[in-house]
C-alpha positions in Angstrom: 1.5 -13.7 -15.8 -0.9 -15.7 -13.7 -1.3 -15.3 -10.0 -3.6 -16.9 -7.5 -5.8 -14.5 -5.5 -5.0 -16.3 -2.3 -1.2 -15.7 -2.5 -1.3 -12.0 -3.4 -0.8 -9.7 -0.5 -3.8 -7.5 -1.0 -5.7 -5.4 1.5 -8.9 -6.3 3.1 -11.5 -3.7 3.8 -12.4 -2.1 6.1 -9.4 -2.9 8.4 -6.8 -2.6 5.6 -4.8 -5.6 6.8 -3.2 -8.0 4.4 -5.5 -10.9 3.4 -2.5 -13.3 3.4 -0.3 -12.4 6.4 -2.7 -10.2 8.4 -0.2 -7.4 8.8 -1.1 -3.8 8.1 -1.2 -3.3 4.4 0.9 -2.6 2.5 2.8 -5.4 4.3 6.5 -5.9 3.6 5.7 -8.5 0.8 3.2 -6.1 -0.8 5.8 -3.3 -0.6 8.4 -5.4 -2.3 5.9 -6.3 -5.1 4.7 -2.8 -5.5 8.3 -1.4 -5.7 9.1 -3.9 -8.4 5.8 -3.4 -10.3 6.2 0.4 -10.4 10.0 0.5 -10.6 10.0 2.4 -13.9 7.2 4.8 -12.7 7.8 5.7 -9.0 5.6 8.8 -9.2 2.7 6.6 -10.3 3.3 4.4 -7.2 3.0 7.4 -5.0 -0.2 8.5 -6.7 -1.6 4.9 -6.3 -0.6 4.7 -2.7 -2.0 8.2 -1.9 -5.4 7.1 -3.2 -5.2 3.9 -1.2 -4.3 5.9 1.9 -7.3 8.2 1.6 -9.6 5.2 1.0 -8.1 3.6 4.1 -8.7 6.8 6.1 -12.3 6.9 5.1 -12.8 3.2 6.1 -11.0 3.6 9.4 -13.0 6.7 10.4 -16.3 4.9 9.7 -15.1 1.9 11.7 -14.2 4.1 14.6 -10.5 3.3 14.5 -7.9 6.0 15.1 -5.9 6.1 11.8 -2.5 7.0 13.1 0.7 7.2 11.0 -1.0 6.5 7.7 1.7 8.5 5.8 4.4 6.3 7.3 2.3 3.2 6.5 1.5 4.1 2.9 4.1 6.5 1.6 7.2 7.0 3.7 8.8 3.8 2.6 8.6 4.6 -1.2 11.9 5.9 -2.4 11.9 8.5 -5.1 15.2 8.9 -6.9 14.9 11.6 -9.6 16.5 10.7 -13.0 20.1 11.7 -13.3 21.2 13.5 -16.4 
C-alpha cells in the first residue's frame, strides 16, 4: 500500500489539527480510516487513541490552550462491540 503524506489526514503538533483539512484531529476522514484500519482490533484503536489524547493534552497545556472535551474528540466516537459467542 502506497500513500502520499500530503493526502493522509494526520495531526499537526502542537495544535492537533488535521494537516489536510485543518479540522480538529482525528477529523471525520481520519476517524473513518482508523476505524477501518483497526476494524479487527478495536481495543488497540482505543489504546492508540488514548496515547494520542494524552500527547495532545501535554501539547495543549504547554501552548496555553484549554483542552476541553478531549475524551469526546479522541475516544467517544469509537464503537466497541464485544465478540458474540
